[in-house]
DRENDODO-198125 format. One line per field, with one value per atom (N, C-alpha, C): residue in three letters; atom name; x, y, z. Coordinates in steps of 0.1 Angstrom, whole numbers. Example, Ala and Ser with C-alpha at 12.3 -4.5 7.8 and 13.67 -1.06 7.14 Angstrom:
2
type: ALA ALA ALA SER SER SER .
atom: N CA C N CA C .
xx: 132 123 132 128 137 129 .
yy: -57 -45 -33 -22 -11 0 .
zz: 78 78 78 71 71 79 .
This chain:
357
type: UNK UNK UNK UNK UNK UNK UNK UNK UNK UNK UNK UNK UNK UNK UNK UNK UNK UNK UNK UNK UNK UNK UNK UNK UNK UNK UNK UNK UNK UNK UNK UNK UNK UNK UNK UNK UNK UNK UNK UNK UNK UNK UNK UNK UNK UNK UNK UNK UNK UNK UNK UNK UNK UNK UNK UNK UNK UNK UNK UNK UNK UNK UNK UNK UNK UNK UNK UNK UNK UNK UNK UNK UNK UNK UNK UNK UNK UNK UNK UNK UNK UNK UNK UNK UNK UNK UNK UNK UNK UNK UNK UNK UNK UNK UNK UNK UNK UNK UNK UNK UNK UNK UNK UNK UNK UNK UNK UNK UNK UNK UNK UNK UNK UNK UNK UNK UNK UNK UNK UNK UNK UNK UNK UNK UNK UNK UNK UNK UNK UNK UNK UNK UNK UNK UNK UNK UNK UNK UNK UNK UNK UNK UNK UNK UNK UNK UNK UNK UNK UNK UNK UNK UNK UNK UNK UNK UNK UNK UNK UNK UNK UNK UNK UNK UNK UNK UNK UNK UNK UNK UNK UNK UNK UNK UNK UNK UNK UNK UNK UNK UNK UNK UNK UNK UNK UNK UNK UNK UNK UNK UNK UNK UNK UNK UNK UNK UNK UNK UNK UNK UNK UNK UNK UNK UNK UNK UNK UNK UNK UNK UNK UNK UNK UNK UNK UNK UNK UNK UNK UNK UNK UNK UNK UNK UNK UNK UNK UNK UNK UNK UNK UNK UNK UNK UNK UNK UNK UNK UNK UNK UNK UNK UNK UNK UNK UNK UNK UNK UNK UNK UNK UNK UNK UNK UNK UNK UNK UNK UNK UNK UNK UNK UNK UNK UNK UNK UNK UNK UNK UNK UNK UNK UNK UNK UNK UNK UNK UNK UNK UNK UNK UNK UNK UNK UNK UNK UNK UNK UNK UNK UNK UNK UNK UNK UNK UNK UNK UNK UNK UNK UNK UNK UNK UNK UNK UNK UNK UNK UNK UNK UNK UNK UNK UNK UNK UNK UNK UNK UNK UNK UNK UNK UNK UNK UNK UNK UNK UNK UNK UNK UNK UNK UNK UNK UNK UNK UNK UNK UNK UNK UNK UNK UNK UNK UNK UNK UNK UNK UNK UNK UNK UNK UNK UNK UNK UNK UNK UNK UNK UNK UNK UNK UNK UNK UNK UNK UNK UNK UNK UNK UNK UNK UNK UNK UNK UNK UNK UNK UNK UNK UNK UNK UNK UNK UNK UNK UNK UNK UNK UNK UNK UNK UNK UNK UNK UNK UNK UNK UNK UNK UNK UNK UNK UNK UNK UNK UNK UNK UNK UNK UNK UNK UNK UNK UNK UNK UNK UNK UNK UNK UNK UNK UNK UNK UNK UNK UNK UNK UNK UNK UNK UNK UNK UNK UNK UNK UNK UNK UNK UNK UNK UNK UNK UNK UNK UNK UNK UNK UNK UNK UNK UNK UNK UNK UNK UNK UNK UNK UNK UNK UNK UNK UNK UNK UNK UNK UNK UNK UNK UNK UNK UNK UNK UNK UNK UNK UNK UNK UNK UNK UNK UNK UNK UNK UNK UNK UNK UNK UNK UNK UNK UNK UNK UNK UNK UNK UNK UNK UNK UNK UNK UNK UNK UNK UNK UNK UNK UNK UNK UNK UNK UNK UNK UNK UNK UNK UNK UNK UNK UNK UNK UNK UNK UNK UNK UNK UNK UNK UNK UNK UNK UNK UNK UNK UNK UNK UNK UNK UNK UNK UNK UNK UNK UNK UNK UNK UNK UNK UNK UNK UNK UNK UNK UNK UNK UNK UNK UNK UNK UNK UNK UNK UNK UNK UNK UNK UNK UNK UNK UNK UNK UNK UNK UNK UNK UNK UNK UNK UNK UNK UNK UNK UNK UNK UNK UNK UNK UNK UNK UNK UNK UNK UNK UNK UNK UNK UNK UNK UNK UNK UNK UNK UNK UNK UNK UNK UNK UNK UNK UNK UNK UNK UNK UNK UNK UNK UNK UNK UNK UNK UNK UNK UNK UNK UNK UNK UNK UNK UNK UNK UNK UNK UNK UNK UNK UNK UNK UNK UNK UNK UNK UNK UNK UNK UNK UNK UNK UNK UNK UNK UNK UNK UNK UNK UNK UNK UNK UNK UNK UNK UNK UNK UNK UNK UNK UNK UNK UNK UNK UNK UNK UNK UNK UNK UNK UNK UNK UNK UNK UNK UNK UNK UNK UNK UNK UNK UNK UNK UNK UNK UNK UNK UNK UNK UNK UNK UNK UNK UNK UNK UNK UNK UNK UNK UNK UNK UNK UNK UNK UNK UNK UNK UNK UNK UNK UNK UNK UNK UNK UNK UNK UNK UNK UNK UNK UNK UNK UNK UNK UNK UNK UNK UNK UNK UNK UNK UNK UNK UNK UNK UNK UNK UNK UNK UNK UNK UNK UNK UNK UNK UNK UNK UNK UNK UNK UNK UNK UNK UNK UNK UNK UNK UNK UNK UNK UNK UNK UNK UNK UNK UNK UNK UNK UNK UNK UNK UNK UNK UNK UNK UNK UNK UNK UNK UNK UNK UNK UNK UNK UNK UNK UNK UNK UNK UNK UNK UNK UNK UNK UNK UNK UNK UNK UNK UNK UNK UNK UNK UNK UNK UNK UNK UNK UNK UNK UNK UNK UNK UNK UNK UNK UNK UNK UNK UNK UNK UNK UNK UNK UNK UNK UNK UNK UNK UNK UNK UNK UNK UNK UNK UNK UNK UNK UNK UNK UNK UNK UNK UNK UNK UNK UNK UNK UNK UNK UNK UNK UNK UNK UNK UNK UNK UNK UNK UNK UNK UNK UNK UNK UNK UNK UNK UNK UNK UNK UNK UNK UNK UNK UNK UNK UNK UNK UNK UNK UNK UNK UNK UNK UNK UNK UNK UNK UNK UNK UNK UNK UNK UNK UNK UNK UNK UNK UNK UNK UNK UNK UNK UNK UNK UNK UNK UNK UNK UNK UNK UNK UNK UNK UNK UNK UNK UNK UNK UNK UNK UNK UNK UNK UNK UNK UNK UNK UNK UNK UNK UNK UNK UNK UNK UNK UNK UNK UNK UNK UNK UNK UNK UNK UNK UNK UNK UNK UNK UNK UNK UNK UNK UNK UNK UNK UNK UNK UNK UNK UNK UNK UNK UNK UNK UNK UNK UNK UNK UNK UNK UNK UNK UNK UNK UNK UNK UNK UNK UNK UNK UNK UNK UNK UNK UNK UNK UNK UNK UNK UNK UNK UNK UNK UNK UNK UNK UNK UNK UNK UNK UNK UNK UNK UNK UNK UNK UNK UNK UNK UNK UNK UNK UNK UNK UNK UNK UNK UNK UNK UNK UNK UNK UNK UNK UNK UNK UNK UNK UNK UNK UNK UNK UNK UNK UNK UNK UNK UNK UNK UNK UNK UNK UNK UNK UNK UNK UNK UNK UNK UNK UNK UNK UNK UNK UNK UNK UNK UNK UNK UNK UNK UNK UNK UNK UNK .
atom: N CA C N CA C N CA C N CA C N CA C N CA C N CA C N CA C N CA C N CA C N CA C N CA C N CA C N CA C N CA C N CA C N CA C N CA C N CA C N CA C N CA C N CA C N CA C N CA C N CA C N CA C N CA C N CA C N CA C N CA C N CA C N CA C N CA C N CA C N CA C N CA C N CA C N CA C N CA C N CA C N CA C N CA C N CA C N CA C N CA C N CA C N CA C N CA C N CA C N CA C N CA C N CA C N CA C N CA C N CA C N CA C N CA C N CA C N CA C N CA C N CA C N CA C N CA C N CA C N CA C N CA C N CA C N CA C N CA C N CA C N CA C N CA C N CA C N CA C N CA C N CA C N CA C N CA C N CA C N CA C N CA C N CA C N CA C N CA C N CA C N CA C N CA C N CA C N CA C N CA C N CA C N CA C N CA C N CA C N CA C N CA C N CA C N CA C N CA C N CA C N CA C N CA C N CA C N CA C N CA C N CA C N CA C N CA C N CA C N CA C N CA C N CA C N CA C N CA C N CA C N CA C N CA C N CA C N CA C N CA C N CA C N CA C N CA C N CA C N CA C N CA C N CA C N CA C N CA C N CA C N CA C N CA C N CA C N CA C N CA C N CA C N CA C N CA C N CA C N CA C N CA C N CA C N CA C N CA C N CA C N CA C N CA C N CA C N CA C N CA C N CA C N CA C N CA C N CA C N CA C N CA C N CA C N CA C N CA C N CA C N CA C N CA C N CA C N CA C N CA C N CA C N CA C N CA C N CA C N CA C N CA C N CA C N CA C N CA C N CA C N CA C N CA C N CA C N CA C N CA C N CA C N CA C N CA C N CA C N CA C N CA C N CA C N CA C N CA C N CA C N CA C N CA C N CA C N CA C N CA C N CA C N CA C N CA C N CA C N CA C N CA C N CA C N CA C N CA C N CA C N CA C N CA C N CA C N CA C N CA C N CA C N CA C N CA C N CA C N CA C N CA C N CA C N CA C N CA C N CA C N CA C N CA C N CA C N CA C N CA C N CA C N CA C N CA C N CA C N CA C N CA C N CA C N CA C N CA C N CA C N CA C N CA C N CA C N CA C N CA C N CA C N CA C N CA C N CA C N CA C N CA C N CA C N CA C N CA C N CA C N CA C N CA C N CA C N CA C N CA C N CA C N CA C N CA C N CA C N CA C N CA C N CA C N CA C N CA C N CA C N CA C N CA C N CA C N CA C N CA C N CA C N CA C N CA C N CA C N CA C N CA C N CA C N CA C N CA C N CA C N CA C N CA C N CA C N CA C N CA C N CA C N CA C N CA C N CA C N CA C N CA C N CA C N CA C N CA C N CA C N CA C N CA C N CA C N CA C N CA C N CA C N CA C N CA C N CA C N CA C N CA C N CA C N CA C N CA C N CA C N CA C N CA C N CA C N CA C N CA C N CA C N CA C N CA C N CA C N CA C N CA C N CA C N CA C N CA C N CA C N CA C N CA C N CA C N CA C N CA C N CA C N CA C N CA C N CA C N CA C N CA C N CA C N CA C N CA C N CA C N CA C N CA C N CA C N CA C N CA C N CA C N CA C N CA C N CA C N CA C N CA C N CA C N CA C N CA C N CA C N CA C N CA C .
xx: 1121 1107 1101 1091 1085 1072 1071 1057 1060 1052 1053 1039 1040 1028 1022 1015 1008 993 990 975 969 977 974 985 988 999 999 1010 1012 1022 1021 1031 1033 1046 1049 1053 1049 1053 1057 1064 1069 1084 1089 1102 1103 1114 1116 1113 1117 1115 1106 1099 1088 1075 1064 1052 1047 1047 1041 1048 1045 1047 1034 1033 1021 1022 1010 1009 996 996 983 984 973 971 960 961 951 944 932 925 920 921 914 899 893 878 871 858 851 844 841 834 843 856 865 866 862 862 876 880 894 892 899 898 911 908 919 925 918 924 935 933 944 955 953 964 972 965 972 981 976 983 995 995 1006 1017 1012 1021 1028 1020 1026 1037 1036 1047 1059 1058 1071 1076 1069 1073 1085 1094 1105 1099 1105 1100 1110 1122 1133 1143 1153 1163 1174 1173 1182 1177 1164 1158 1159 1156 1156 1147 1151 1142 1132 1132 1121 1108 1097 1085 1075 1068 1057 1044 1033 1019 1017 1021 1019 1003 995 981 977 971 967 956 959 949 945 933 927 923 928 926 915 915 906 904 893 892 885 880 874 862 850 838 828 823 813 819 832 838 843 843 847 855 863 869 858 860 851 853 866 870 879 879 888 902 912 926 925 930 931 943 943 954 954 965 966 980 980 991 994 1007 1011 1019 1015 1023 1036 1045 1058 1058 1057 1056 1068 1076 1088 1101 1103 1116 1125 1138 1149 1158 1154 1162 1175 1176 1189 1200 1198 1208 1215 1209 1214 1219 1221 1226 1241 1245 1260 1266 1259 1264 1272 1283 1291 1284 1289 1283 1285 1274 1275 1278 1289 1293 1282 1279 1269 1255 1253 1241 1241 1230 1229 1232 1237 1239 1247 1259 1267 1261 1257 1251 1238 1231 1218 1223 1233 1237 1242 1248 1253 1241 1232 1220 1212 1209 1200 1207 1220 1228 1227 1227 1228 1214 1203 1190 1183 1189 1182 1180 1170 1168 1175 1187 1195 1190 1180 1175 1169 1175 1170 1169 1177 1177 1166 1158 1149 1139 1137 1127 1133 1145 1151 1152 1145 1145 1137 1142 1134 1121 1118 1106 1094 1097 1087 1082 1089 1085 1071 1068 1055 1043 1045 1036 1036 1047 1048 1040 1043 1036 1020 1016 1002 996 1004 999 999 1009 1010 997 993 982 969 968 956 956 968 969 964 969 965 950 943 929 923 927 922 922 933 933 922 919 908 908 919 923 929 921 925 935 935 944 959 960 975 980 992 998 1012 1016 1028 1035 1047 1053 1068 1075 1089 1095 1106 1114 1128 1134 1148 1157 1166 1174 1188 1193 1206 1206 1214 1218 1233 1240 1254 1259 1267 1272 1266 1255 1247 1235 1234 1224 1213 1200 1189 1191 1184 1184 1177 1182 1175 1163 1153 1140 1140 1133 1134 1122 1111 1098 1094 1087 1081 1073 1073 1064 1050 1041 1026 1020 1008 1001 999 996 994 1006 1018 1030 1034 1031 1033 1024 1012 1003 1008 1013 1019 1030 1039 1051 1046 1037 1032 1027 1021 1016 1025 1036 1046 1054 1057 1066 1080 1086 1099 1098 1095 1093 1106 1105 1116 1108 1114 1109 1109 1120 1123 1124 1117 1116 1130 1138 1152 1160 1158 1166 1164 1153 1151 1160 1162 1171 1186 1190 1203 1206 1196 1197 1197 1189 1188 1201 1208 1221 1232 1231 1240 1238 1225 1223 1226 1223 1227 1243 1250 1264 1270 1264 1267 1264 1253 1249 1259 1262 1272 1285 1289 1300 1299 1288 1284 1285 1280 1282 1268 1267 1254 1257 1247 1248 1236 1238 1227 1222 1216 1210 1203 1198 1190 1177 1168 1153 1148 1141 1136 1121 1116 1101 1096 1084 1077 1063 1059 1046 1039 1028 1022 1008 1004 990 988 1000 998 997 988 988 1000 1002 1012 1008 1018 1015 1013 1016 1014 1028 1027 1039 1038 1048 1048 1062 1065 1078 1079 1091 1103 1108 1103 1107 1098 1087 1077 1074 1085 1083 1080 1075 1072 1083 1095 1107 1112 1110 1114 1107 1093 1085 1088 1090 1094 1107 1117 1130 1129 1121 1120 1115 1105 1099 1109 1115 1124 1135 1141 1152 1147 1134 1129 1131 1133 1135 1149 1150 1164 1171 1183 1193 1194 1185 1185 1198 1206 1218 1218 1208 1209 1196 1193 1181 1184 1179 1181 1168 1164 1153 1157 1150 1153 1167 1174 1188 1198 1193 1201 1215 1225 1239 1244 1239 1243 1241 1231 1228 1240 1248 1259 1270 1268 1279 1274 1262 1256 1256 1254 1251 1237 1234 1218 1211 1218 1211 1207 1215 1212 1204 1204 1197 1182 1179 1166 1156 1144 1133 1125 1127 1120 1105 1098 1083 1077 1066 1057 1043 1034 1019 1013 1004 997 982 974 959 955 962 959 964 973 979 994 1001 1014 1021 1032 1040 1055 1062 1077 1083 1094 1100 1109 1112 1120 1118 1124 1119 1133 1143 1156 1154 1145 1142 1134 1129 1122 1107 1102 1088 1086 1098 1097 1105 1099 1105 1102 1113 1110 1102 1103 1095 1080 1077 1063 1063 1052 1051 1050 1056 1055 1044 1038 1027 1034 1046 1053 1054 1057 1058 1069 1067 1077 1086 1099 1108 1120 1123 1135 1141 1153 1161 1164 1163 1167 1178 1189 1200 1200 1201 1201 1215 1220 1233 1232 1243 1242 1238 1231 1226 1239 1238 1251 1252 1242 1243 1248 1260 1267 1275 1277 1284 1299 1304 1319 1325 1337 1343 1343 1340 1341 1348 1356 1362 1353 1352 1344 1348 1340 1343 1330 1333 1322 1318 1308 1303 1313 1322 1333 1346 1344 1353 1365 1363 1374 1373 1384 1383 1379 1371 1367 1364 1361 1357 1343 1335 1321 1317 1311 1306 1291 1282 1268 1262 1253 1247 1232 1226 1213 1205 1193 1185 1184 1191 1191 1190 1186 1184 1199 1202 1214 1214 1201 1198 1184 1183 1169 1162 1168 1162 1148 1148 1136 1124 1126 1115 1112 1124 1124 1117 1117 1111 1097 1090 1076 1073 1084 1083 1084 1092 1094 1080 1073 1059 1051 1051 1043 1045 1058 1061 1058 1058 1055 1039 1031 1016 1014 1021 1019 1022 1033 1036 1025 1020 1009 997 993 981 983 995 998 997 1003 1004 991 983 970 961 963 955 958 971 974 970 971 969 954 947 934 923 928 918 915 912 909 895 893 879 872 .
yy: 1278 1278 1265 1266 1254 1251 1254 1251 1244 1233 1225 1224 1223 1219 1232 1228 1239 1236 1223 1219 1218 1213 1212 1216 1229 1234 1230 1226 1223 1232 1235 1243 1236 1236 1231 1243 1241 1252 1246 1255 1250 1247 1245 1241 1230 1222 1211 1214 1226 1229 1241 1245 1255 1248 1255 1249 1238 1239 1229 1229 1218 1218 1214 1216 1212 1215 1214 1217 1223 1230 1234 1228 1223 1219 1226 1232 1241 1233 1238 1234 1220 1212 1199 1201 1193 1195 1193 1198 1196 1182 1176 1163 1152 1153 1142 1137 1125 1118 1115 1119 1116 1106 1095 1085 1089 1095 1100 1089 1078 1065 1061 1061 1056 1065 1079 1088 1085 1082 1080 1067 1057 1044 1047 1056 1059 1067 1076 1083 1074 1064 1054 1046 1043 1036 1044 1057 1066 1067 1065 1068 1060 1066 1057 1047 1035 1023 1015 1015 1006 1014 1007 1013 1020 1017 1024 1036 1039 1051 1062 1075 1086 1083 1088 1086 1097 1106 1116 1110 1113 1107 1117 1118 1128 1120 1125 1119 1119 1130 1131 1131 1136 1137 1148 1145 1155 1165 1178 1188 1196 1194 1200 1214 1224 1238 1244 1238 1243 1233 1235 1227 1214 1211 1198 1199 1194 1194 1183 1177 1166 1154 1151 1140 1142 1154 1157 1170 1171 1184 1194 1207 1217 1225 1224 1232 1243 1246 1256 1250 1257 1251 1242 1230 1220 1222 1227 1229 1221 1215 1204 1207 1206 1208 1197 1196 1185 1192 1191 1198 1191 1200 1195 1196 1185 1184 1178 1171 1164 1169 1183 1189 1190 1190 1193 1203 1216 1226 1229 1226 1228 1220 1209 1202 1211 1222 1230 1244 1245 1258 1259 1270 1272 1260 1252 1241 1247 1240 1245 1239 1244 1238 1223 1216 1201 1196 1189 1183 1175 1176 1169 1175 1185 1192 1206 1212 1225 1237 1234 1245 1257 1253 1264 1272 1265 1272 1280 1274 1281 1293 1293 1304 1315 1312 1321 1328 1319 1324 1333 1330 1338 1347 1350 1360 1358 1345 1341 1341 1343 1343 1330 1320 1307 1300 1292 1284 1270 1269 1257 1245 1246 1236 1225 1213 1201 1203 1213 1215 1226 1231 1240 1236 1244 1241 1230 1227 1217 1204 1202 1190 1179 1167 1155 1154 1163 1164 1167 1175 1180 1169 1157 1146 1141 1144 1140 1146 1159 1165 1159 1154 1147 1134 1127 1114 1115 1125 1127 1132 1140 1145 1133 1125 1113 1104 1102 1093 1100 1113 1121 1121 1121 1121 1107 1097 1083 1082 1087 1086 1095 1107 1115 1111 1103 1097 1086 1079 1070 1061 1055 1047 1034 1023 1010 1003 1009 1003 1005 1017 1021 1016 1011 1006 1011 1017 1022 1013 1009 1002 1004 1005 1005 995 991 982 986 981 984 973 978 970 968 978 977 986 982 991 990 1001 1002 993 983 974 960 959 947 948 939 940 929 933 923 912 901 890 894 892 897 889 896 889 887 877 873 877 879 882 897 902 916 916 928 929 932 923 924 936 940 949 945 932 927 929 925 927 942 950 964 969 965 970 965 952 947 955 959 967 980 987 999 999 989 989 984 979 972 983 981 990 990 978 976 968 975 968 962 949 941 930 924 913 900 898 886 888 883 886 885 875 874 886 894 906 916 917 926 924 912 908 912 909 913 928 935 950 956 951 956 953 942 939 950 954 963 977 980 993 994 983 982 983 977 977 991 999 1013 1022 1019 1026 1023 1010 1006 1014 1017 1024 1039 1045 1058 1064 1056 1060 1058 1059 1057 1051 1047 1041 1046 1045 1048 1036 1038 1027 1031 1021 1023 1017 1025 1020 1019 1008 1007 1010 1017 1021 1016 1010 1005 1011 1016 1021 1012 1004 996 1001 1000 1003 1017 1024 1036 1034 1042 1042 1049 1048 1054 1070 1078 1092 1101 1097 1107 1114 1128 1137 1147 1156 1168 1172 1177 1183 1198 1204 1197 1196 1206 1207 1200 1194 1188 1173 1166 1152 1144 1132 1124 1122 1118 1116 1129 1140 1154 1157 1155 1159 1149 1136 1127 1132 1134 1138 1150 1160 1172 1169 1160 1156 1147 1138 1129 1136 1147 1154 1164 1164 1173 1165 1152 1144 1145 1150 1151 1138 1139 1128 1120 1124 1118 1124 1115 1120 1113 1104 1099 1094 1093 1089 1084 1072 1066 1059 1060 1052 1040 1029 1018 1012 1008 1003 1014 1027 1038 1039 1041 1042 1031 1019 1007 1009 1017 1020 1027 1035 1041 1032 1020 1010 1000 1002 993 999 990 995 997 1005 1008 995 985 972 965 969 963 971 984 993 995 995 997 985 989 980 976 963 960 960 964 966 955 950 940 943 935 937 923 922 909 913 906 908 923 931 944 954 948 957 957 969 971 964 957 950 953 954 954 941 937 925 927 939 942 956 961 974 980 981 987 1003 1009 1023 1027 1018 1021 1027 1024 1029 1043 1050 1064 1066 1072 1074 1089 1097 1111 1119 1116 1123 1118 1108 1103 1088 1084 1070 1062 1050 1043 1032 1030 1020 1008 1008 998 1002 993 997 1008 1019 1028 1022 1023 1017 1027 1030 1039 1035 1039 1037 1051 1052 1064 1060 1067 1065 1076 1070 1079 1079 1090 1091 1087 1083 1080 1093 1091 1101 1110 1123 1131 1132 1131 1133 1120 1120 1108 1112 1102 1104 1103 1099 1098 1112 1115 1127 1133 1146 1151 1165 1168 1181 1191 1203 1214 1227 1237 1251 1257 1266 1274 1285 1292 1302 1314 1316 1325 1320 1308 1302 1296 1293 1285 1271 1263 1249 1242 1232 1224 1210 1201 1187 1186 1180 1178 1163 1159 1147 1149 1146 1148 1139 1144 1136 1137 1142 1143 1130 1132 1120 1118 1108 1107 1092 1091 1077 1072 1059 1054 1051 1050 1049 1055 1063 1068 1060 1050 1043 1037 1029 1022 1031 1044 1053 1061 1064 1073 1066 1052 1045 1049 1052 1056 1069 1077 1092 1090 1082 1080 1075 1066 1063 1075 1083 1095 1104 1109 1119 1113 1100 1094 1096 1094 1096 1111 1120 1134 1138 1132 1134 1129 1117 1111 1120 1125 1134 1146 1153 1164 1161 1149 1146 1142 1135 1131 1144 1153 1165 1173 1173 1181 1174 1161 1153 1149 1145 1140 1147 1155 1159 1150 1153 1144 1139 1126 1120 1120 .
zz: 1136 1136 1140 1149 1154 1149 1136 1129 1116 1114 1101 1095 1082 1074 1068 1057 1049 1049 1047 1047 1061 1070 1085 1092 1094 1101 1116 1121 1136 1141 1154 1160 1174 1178 1192 1201 1214 1223 1236 1244 1257 1257 1269 1271 1282 1282 1292 1306 1311 1325 1328 1317 1320 1324 1326 1331 1323 1310 1302 1287 1280 1266 1259 1245 1239 1224 1218 1204 1200 1188 1181 1167 1163 1149 1143 1132 1125 1114 1111 1100 1099 1110 1111 1108 1100 1098 1111 1112 1124 1123 1133 1133 1135 1136 1137 1151 1154 1167 1171 1182 1187 1199 1198 1209 1218 1229 1239 1245 1247 1253 1245 1232 1223 1222 1224 1225 1237 1249 1261 1260 1252 1250 1243 1232 1224 1232 1241 1250 1260 1265 1275 1268 1255 1248 1248 1248 1247 1261 1272 1285 1290 1299 1303 1313 1312 1320 1327 1323 1328 1335 1342 1350 1341 1327 1318 1312 1315 1310 1320 1316 1325 1337 1349 1361 1361 1352 1352 1348 1357 1355 1354 1342 1340 1337 1341 1337 1323 1316 1301 1299 1307 1306 1296 1285 1276 1281 1282 1286 1274 1270 1258 1261 1254 1256 1246 1234 1224 1213 1205 1193 1194 1207 1208 1218 1214 1222 1219 1229 1227 1219 1221 1215 1201 1196 1183 1182 1171 1167 1163 1165 1163 1151 1146 1134 1138 1152 1157 1158 1159 1162 1175 1173 1183 1191 1204 1212 1225 1226 1238 1245 1258 1266 1275 1279 1289 1300 1312 1323 1326 1329 1335 1350 1357 1371 1378 1370 1377 1371 1375 1370 1382 1377 1388 1381 1382 1375 1382 1395 1401 1394 1388 1381 1370 1366 1355 1360 1373 1378 1375 1369 1365 1358 1351 1344 1331 1328 1316 1304 1292 1279 1278 1276 1276 1262 1261 1248 1242 1229 1223 1223 1231 1233 1224 1223 1216 1225 1238 1247 1241 1235 1230 1219 1208 1196 1200 1209 1214 1222 1230 1237 1228 1217 1207 1200 1195 1187 1195 1207 1215 1225 1223 1230 1245 1249 1263 1270 1263 1269 1267 1261 1260 1274 1275 1287 1286 1293 1291 1298 1306 1316 1307 1308 1300 1285 1280 1265 1261 1271 1267 1257 1247 1236 1227 1228 1219 1226 1237 1244 1239 1241 1237 1244 1254 1262 1252 1242 1232 1224 1224 1216 1220 1233 1238 1229 1226 1217 1203 1198 1185 1185 1196 1197 1198 1205 1206 1192 1186 1173 1162 1164 1155 1156 1168 1171 1165 1167 1163 1147 1141 1127 1121 1129 1125 1125 1135 1136 1126 1124 1114 1099 1096 1083 1081 1092 1092 1079 1078 1065 1070 1071 1076 1066 1054 1044 1047 1054 1057 1070 1071 1084 1084 1096 1098 1110 1109 1120 1119 1130 1131 1141 1139 1147 1149 1159 1162 1154 1146 1138 1143 1152 1159 1170 1180 1192 1193 1192 1191 1180 1183 1173 1173 1179 1179 1171 1161 1150 1154 1150 1151 1142 1144 1135 1122 1110 1098 1095 1089 1087 1071 1066 1052 1044 1050 1043 1046 1036 1038 1050 1056 1069 1064 1069 1066 1074 1071 1078 1092 1094 1108 1116 1110 1118 1121 1111 1113 1124 1125 1136 1149 1150 1162 1166 1157 1160 1165 1160 1164 1178 1182 1196 1206 1202 1211 1219 1231 1239 1234 1230 1226 1213 1202 1189 1183 1182 1175 1167 1156 1149 1157 1163 1170 1185 1194 1208 1214 1210 1216 1214 1204 1202 1213 1219 1230 1242 1246 1256 1252 1240 1236 1236 1230 1230 1244 1253 1267 1273 1271 1277 1272 1260 1255 1261 1263 1269 1284 1291 1305 1306 1298 1298 1297 1288 1286 1299 1304 1316 1327 1329 1339 1338 1326 1323 1322 1328 1328 1314 1304 1290 1284 1271 1263 1249 1243 1230 1221 1207 1198 1191 1180 1173 1160 1153 1140 1141 1135 1135 1120 1116 1103 1104 1095 1094 1080 1081 1069 1069 1057 1056 1045 1048 1039 1035 1022 1018 1012 1008 1001 986 980 965 959 946 939 937 936 932 943 956 968 969 968 969 959 959 949 946 934 931 938 938 939 953 961 975 985 980 989 984 980 977 989 987 998 1008 1002 1011 1017 1010 1016 1029 1028 1039 1051 1048 1058 1065 1056 1061 1070 1066 1074 1089 1089 1103 1110 1103 1110 1117 1110 1116 1126 1129 1140 1153 1152 1164 1170 1182 1188 1188 1185 1184 1170 1161 1148 1139 1134 1127 1113 1109 1096 1091 1078 1073 1059 1056 1043 1038 1025 1020 1012 1013 1006 1010 1000 1003 1006 1005 1010 1005 1013 1010 1001 1004 995 980 977 963 956 964 958 954 959 955 945 940 931 916 907 893 891 881 878 876 869 867 880 890 904 912 911 919 914 901 896 901 903 907 895 889 876 878 868 868 860 865 857 860 854 857 859 868 870 873 865 866 866 857 856 867 874 886 884 886 885 897 894 904 902 913 913 918 912 916 929 932 945 948 960 965 970 962 966 968 962 962 974 982 994 991 979 978 973 970 966 953 943 930 926 925 921 931 943 953 955 947 947 952 960 964 951 951 939 939 951 953 961 961 970 984 993 1008 1009 1017 1020 1030 1029 1038 1040 1052 1055 1069 1070 1082 1088 1102 1109 1120 1119 1128 1139 1152 1164 1170 1174 1180 1195 1201 1216 1223 1234 1243 1247 1245 1248 1264 1270 1285 1292 1296 1302 1314 1322 1335 1334 1322 1321 1320 1324 1323 1308 1306 1293 1293 1284 1283 1278 1283 1279 1284 1283 1289 1295 1304 1310 1302 1305 1297 1296 1306 1304 1298 1291 1282 1289 1303 1311 1309 1307 1305 1318 1316 1328 1323 1333 1330 1336 1328 1331 1333 1344 1347 1351 1342 1344 1354 1363 1373 1373 1362 1360 1356 1352 1349 1334 1328 1314 1309 1297 1291 1287 1289 1283 1269 1264 1249 1246 1237 1235 1224 1218 1207 1211 1222 1226 1227 1231 1232 1219 1213 1201 1189 1189 1178 1177 1188 1187 1183 1183 1178 1162 1158 1143 1138 1144 1139 1139 1149 1151 1140 1137 1127 1113 1111 1098 1096 1106 1105 1102 1109 1107 1092 1087 1073 1064 1067 1058 1058 1070 1071 1062 1063 1055 1040 1037 1022 1017 1024 1019 1019 1027 1027 1014 1011 999 986 986 974 972 982 980 988 998 1007 1018 1029 1041 1039 1038 1037 1050 .
């Protein structure tokens, strides 16, 4: 199902090599001004830019079909599409099942009628719609107290330099607007070198992204299946190539004792304070008032030029060496999608808990 949300349902449509992809978001109040220049800037951050990125180049110009007039939302469903103009469908003629892709299970589920070109509806191409939705959600929240920012903490087996102090709202806003978000500038060169080495070997690499949300009050979320972390997780796993998610200290908490894992509570000047944040700002599915902190793990891009064992659709063994246009690492572009789906989750959660102001 390509629909998410109860308060503000969103639906994605289109496929990688069809005419267009896009989204519809329902129930946005009328009168919300949308800065489309800011939406284009968000989309530009996701675009491929370097020689290690895919050579596919799309304009990603938002074409508004409904729900917007005279600078504001109208109350009707807001529907926006993005045309696919730089497709090379011949790359997928008689191609065998690609290892690491959804080709085989999609072929089974849809009885051979799925569109395998570029992954079809399961393609990373649809993250264009998510990034645009995320920026619209950020604007609709209209809450300067909240800041979302993500940065790359590792590529393959190369880790970023650790930072010692909590990330301020100013740093988070800088990360949000950065093309290649890292805390320390020298890490960009190190990560780029790792990605280039993989590309030179006709291979690919993955990585990990840390996301921080600052400025949330306590108590946002709901039991039992709609907790704060549950909704974030649902959206994070809608991003292609995501294979892991952890909040706070994550899996390291499994190796700790309760006395080490718990976040002690105190009060200062009538305000609740925590002395640390091992839980990542979420307790029992509710925001605790601390910064939300989670890590997202991305697998290596499955489309690689190295020889891979696979089978054809008639089950004959073959070797596949892909020649198409693919990223050597999706992380520098996908980090912006993580920001976007986080804002989508925040819009939905605030709409349920407080109403959109």
